[in-house]
C-alpha positions in Angstrom: -4.7 26.8 14.0 -4.3 27.4 10.3 -1.4 29.3 8.9 -3.3 31.0 6.0 -1.7 33.8 4.0 -3.3 37.2 3.7 -4.4 36.2 0.2 -6.0 33.0 1.5 -7.7 34.8 4.3 -9.1 37.3 1.8 -10.4 34.4 -0.3 -12.0 32.8 2.7 -13.8 36.1 3.5 -15.6 36.0 0.1 -19.1 34.8 -0.2 -19.3 31.0 -0.9 -20.6 31.6 -4.4 -17.6 33.7 -5.2 -15.2 31.2 -3.8 -16.8 28.4 -5.9 -16.6 30.5 -9.0 -12.9 31.3 -8.4 -12.2 27.6 -8.0 -14.1 26.9 -11.2 -12.1 29.5 -13.0 -8.9 28.0 -11.7 -9.9 24.7 -13.2 -10.8 26.3 -16.5 -7.3 27.9 -16.7 -5.6 24.7 -15.6 -7.4 22.7 -18.2 -6.7 25.1 -21.1 -3.0 25.5 -20.1 -2.6 21.8 -19.9 -3.5 21.4 -23.6 -1.4 24.4 -24.6 1.7 23.0 -23.0 2.2 26.2 -21.0 5.0 26.5 -18.5 4.8 23.6 -16.1 5.2 25.8 -13.0 2.3 28.0 -14.0 -0.1 25.0 -14.1 1.4 23.5 -11.0 0.9 26.9 -9.2 -2.8 26.9 -10.1 -3.0 23.3 -9.0 -1.5 24.1 -5.5 -3.7 27.2 -5.2 -6.8 25.1 -6.0 -6.0 22.6 -3.3 -6.0 25.5 -0.7 -9.1 27.0 -2.2 -10.9 23.6 -1.8 -9.9 23.5 1.8 -11.2 27.1 2.4 -14.4 26.4 0.6 -15.4 22.9 1.6 -15.8 23.8 5.2 -18.9 25.8 4.3 -20.6 23.1 2.2 -22.9 20.3 3.0 -21.2 17.0 3.7 -21.8 15.5 0.3 -20.5 18.5 -1.6 -17.5 18.8 0.7 -16.8 15.1 0.0 -16.8 15.7 -3.7 -14.4 18.6 -3.3 -12.2 16.4 -1.1 -12.0 13.8 -3.9 -10.9 16.5 -6.3 -8.3 17.6 -3.8 -7.0 14.0 -3.6 -6.5 13.9 -7.3 -4.8 17.3 -7.3 -2.5 16.0 -4.5 -1.6 12.9 -6.6 -0.7 15.0 -9.5 1.3 17.3 -7.3 3.3 14.5 -5.7 4.2 13.0 -9.1 4.3 16.2 -11.0 7.4 15.6 -13.2 5.9 12.3 -14.4 2.4 13.7 -14.7 3.5 16.8 -16.7 5.8 14.9 -19.1 3.0 12.5 -20.2 0.7 13.7 -23.0 -1.9 11.4 -21.7 -1.8 12.9 -18.3 -2.0 16.4 -19.7 -5.1 15.4 -21.6 -6.5 13.9 -18.4 -5.8 17.1 -16.5 -7.6 19.1 -19.1 -10.6 16.7 -19.2 -11.0 16.4 -15.5 -10.5 20.2 -15.0 -13.4 20.9 -17.4 -15.6 18.3 -15.6 -14.7 19.8 -12.2 -15.5 23.3 -13.4 -19.0 22.1 -14.5 -19.6 20.2 -11.3 -18.5 23.1 -9.0 -20.8 25.4 -10.8 -23.6 23.0 -10.4 -22.9 22.7 -6.7 -22.8 26.5 -6.4 -25.9 26.9 -8.5 -24.0 29.0 -11.0 -24.9 27.9 -14.6 -22.8 29.9 -17.0 
């Protein structure tokens, strides 16, 4: 049994396309904030939320798309585990921004949302 919060359950009840777009928006925010040097905890909070959103979204996707999201989730987990080292590196902040933009585009492709 999952111990989802009320907010996570509300997210899970949204249509798949809305969940995918919310996840894409999280990555857009995370990428922009990484370049702006915004408060580390704000970015980390978005990162953690995105890991949960992936879990709540992937279960409704085909196996290949779910696998892609799982790979993204793995990278987010690596950053989370080594957050202090990750955030203090300019190179890592640029990597977060670049990958976040790439993930945004890919998630929108998977969802069929081309904005």
